[in-house]
N, C-alpha and C positions, 0 to 999 in steps of 0.2 A: 514232631507231634508234641503239643502242649500238655502239661500235666496240671492237676488241680491239687492245691496244697492247703491244708487247714492247720490252725494252731488253736490253743486252748480257748481263746476268745470266740472261736467258730463252733465249739463243742459244748453240749450241755451234759455235764457230768452227772447231773442228777438222774439222767436216764439209767445209767448203769447202777447208780447207787440205789435205785428203786427196784433192783432186781437181784435174785439169788443166782450167783454164778458158780457153776461146777467147774473147777479145773481138773482135767484128767491127765494124770502124769505129774511128777514131782522131780523131773530131772532139772537140767540147767534152766530151760525156759519156764517149765512148770513152776518151779520155786519162785522165780523172778515175777511172773504174772501174778501168782497167788498173793505174794507178799506186798507187791505194789498196789494191787486192788485193795487188799485189807487196810493198807496205810492210807488209802484214799477214802476210806469209809464204805467200801463195798462188802456186802455179805457174801463170804466165799466159803466154799466147802471143797476139799480135795478128794478126787476119786482115785482109789488104788486097790490093788488086790489085798485082801486081809492078811495074806501071808507075806507081803512085800516088806523087806527090812527098812524100806524108805519111810514107812509110817512113823518110825522113831524120830526121823528128822522133821516131819511135819508136826508132830507133837512138840518137839523142842523149839520150833518156830512160833508156837502159840496158835496153830491152826487146827481145824477138825479135819479128820480124814475117815471116810467110810468106803464101803465096797462100791466099785464103780457103777453098778446098776442102780444102788441107792442113791449116790450122788446125782445121777442123771434124773431120778424121779422127782426130786423137789426143785429142780432148777429151771430158771427162765432162760439162761444162757448156759450152753455146755461148750467150754473151750477144749478142744482136743490137742493135747501136746505130748502125746505118747509118740514113740518112734513111728515114722511113716509106715513101715512095713507091717505094722501091727494094727493100724487104724481101721482097716476093712473088716477084720474079725471083731474088733471092739464095737464097731458100729452095728453089725449084724446081731451080736450076742447081748450087748449091754446098752446101747444107745436107742436103736430104732424101736425095740419093744417098750422102752421106758420113758422116752422123752415126751413131754406134754405137747398137745396140739398147739401150734402157733408159737412155739418156742423158737429160740435162735441157736443154730448150730455153727460154732466158730472153730477157726483153724489158725494156727501159727504159721502154716506153710501150706501152699496150694497143691502140693503133690497128690494126695489122695483123690481130690475132687477133679483136678485137671486131667489125671490119667484114668478116670473112671473107676478107681477102686471102691469109691463110694458114690452111690446114686441116692441122694437125700429124699426123704418124703416131701411130697409136694406142698405140705401145709408149713414147712419150716423155712424161716429166713436162714440163709446160709451166707456167712461173712468170713473174712480173714483179716486178722491183725498180726503183722509180722514185723517185729522190731529188727532193724538192721544191725544186729551185734549178737554175740553169745550171751546167754541169759545171765551169766555172772556179771557181765558189763552192764546189762540192762538194770540189774538190781543195784549195782554199786553207784552207777550214775544217778539213779532215782534217790538214793540215800544221801547223796551229795547236793540235792536240790536241782540236779539237771536231768536231761532226758536223752533217750536215743531216737532218732527218726523212725517212724513206723510206716510200713506200707499196708493200706487197707484196700479191701476189694469186696464186692458183692457178687455172688454167683447166683443167688436165687432170692428174690423179693416177694415173699408170699403174703405180706401184711401191710400193703398200702404204702410203701415208702419208708417203713420204719427201719429197714435193715441198714442203711447207710448212716443213719443218725445213731443207731446202736454202735455201729463199728467206730464211728468218730468218738462217741462217749467212752467206750472201752479203751480206745487208744490214748485218749486224754488221761484216763484214770491210772494208766501204767506209765505215764511220763512222755508219751510221744509228742503231745501238744506243746511241750516246752521247747521243742526243737522244730519238728515238722511232721505232719501227718499227710502222707502222699497217696493220693487215689489212683489205683492201678487195676489190674485184672488178675485173676487166678493164673491164667496162662503166662502173662508176662513175668510175674513174680516167680513162678516156678522155674520157667525156662532160664531166666537170667541168674537166678540164685544158683541153680545146679551148675550152670556154666561157669560162673564166678569161682565157685568152690573147686570144681574140677580142673579148670584150666589155668588158674591164677592163684587164688588164695590158699588152697590146700595142696592140690595136686602139683601145680606149676611150682610154686615157692618151695615146698618140701623137696621136690626132686632137684630142683637148682641148687638148693643148699647141699644136699647130700652129695651131688655130683662135683661141686666145687670143692668140698671137703675130701672126698675120695681122690680127686685129681692131685691136690696137694700131698696128701699122705702117700700116695702111690709114687710120687716124685721124691720122697724121702725127707719131706718136712715134717717137723714134730706135729703130732695130732692136736696138742693144745693150741699151737699157732693157727692151725687150720680151723679149729673150732671158732676162735675169736674172729677170724677174717671172714668166715663164710656163714656162721650162725649169729654169734653174740652181736656183731655189729649190724646185723640186718634190722634189729629193732631201732637202732639209732637213726638209720637212713629212713626207715618207714615213718618213724615219728616226724621227721622233717617234712616228708611227702604229705602225710596226714595233716600236718599243720598249715601247709600253704601251697600244696601242689609240687610238681616235680621240679619247676624253676625255682621254687624256694629251697629245695634240697640242693640243687646245683649252686645256688648262691653261697651255701654254707660250706660246701666241701672245697678242696683244694683244686687249682686248675689241672694239676696232674690227674686227680681222680675223675674230673669232668671230661677231660680229653679221653682218658681210658674208657669212659662210659660210651662216648660216641664211636670210637674205632673198634671196640670189642664187643659191645653190647648186641649189636645187629649181627655180629658174626656167631655168636652163641645162640640167641633167640632170633631166628631168621624165618625165611619163608617156609621151610620144613615145619617149624612150630606153628605158623599160621595155618598150614594145611591140616595139621593135627588138630588145632583148635576148631576149625571149620567142621571137621568130621565129628568131633565131640559134641559140637552144637547140634549137628544133624541128628546125632543119636539121641540127643535130649528131645529135640523137636518131634522125631517120629515115634518116640516111645521105647526105642530099643534099649536105652540105658535103664529106664523104669522097669522094663521086664526082667532085666539081668539082676537088677538090684533086689527086686521082689522074689526072684527065684533063689538068690543068695540066702535071703532071710529064711525062706521056707525050708532051706536045706540045713539051717543051723549055722550059718556063716562060716563054712569051711575055708573059703579063700581069705576072708578078712580076718579070721583068727590066726591063720599062718602068717599073713602079712604083719599082723600086729607083733607077733613073736619075733619076726625077723627085724622089725624096726626097733624093738626094745633091746635086741642083742647087737645092734649095730654100734660100731666103734663111737660114732658121734654122740650116742646116748650115754655110752659109758664114761667117755672123756667129759661130756658136759656135766654129768652129775657131780663128778669130783670138783670140776672148776666152780660150779655154782655154789658148792659148800664154802668156797673161799670168798664168796660175795654175798655176805649176810643181808645186805640191803635188798637183793632181789627177793628173798623169802619174807623180808619184812613188809614188802608191798605186793605179795602175791594176790592174784584175783581168785585163783582156784584153791579150796580147801576141801578135799575129798571127804572129810569127816562132816562137813557142814552143808556143802552145796554140790 
């Protein structure tokens, strides 16, 4: 299946510059979108609860924040960047009663629309602009004069074809057109994004690192060595893959490491892993995972809270914290500063 790709030259950034954009939420993605839009000359307001401590960060960044409902009232484009599990309630209480007729309702991820958590008013254009990186990276790359590829989609075109052009313009303004703006669907973005996170990027990689570390420590090796071999050097390998693909990484490593990759990799990640991945994808496609996640949020995140505590207490985190203190160059180049972003 071919895909359509746009660049800055294909986008009219004046479209979004002629509109007032309300960014709802000021987490990783919300901050990046709002500041990138501002730097591109767009009129931006941030919507937050008046009691949110995050209002201080918005003010420190030189932006205006108001109550969510008030931000929506004056906006031509409302970008929803709050946690997925809160979006249905925010739409019912703050967006639908206040958003102007014919406005554009935008999302940074297709979850709430694809799984029917939100059924937008028929007069609204409904679009998605989803940068393919964490918000901290989206902002950092933009500040360096670069950009992150963005996925865009249109779920509802209520105003004569304007929805796609608005999505392209918005993506260009946050830096997507500097690399690639890829036209897709809410369904495909949602399902592939969830699968990638669960099976590979977050779930798969984290469990592989932990299991490797635990195997070495259980066999009597020093935790410090286990940390370096199973966590620290992961970045070095991934950077080589990111730069030029798997073959590029294999070119850089030793023959010994490459041979070990071939004879051991498939023994560790094998057909049972593939079976688990296929089941994970099925759960995403049929909505089972979405229901489980929404229920978890509705109950106050009991399982996730417990798992977070277990992860924080894990030996790999304790050892890693001490080792990273010995490597000041890591902190000097850190992407995440919890006091700022």
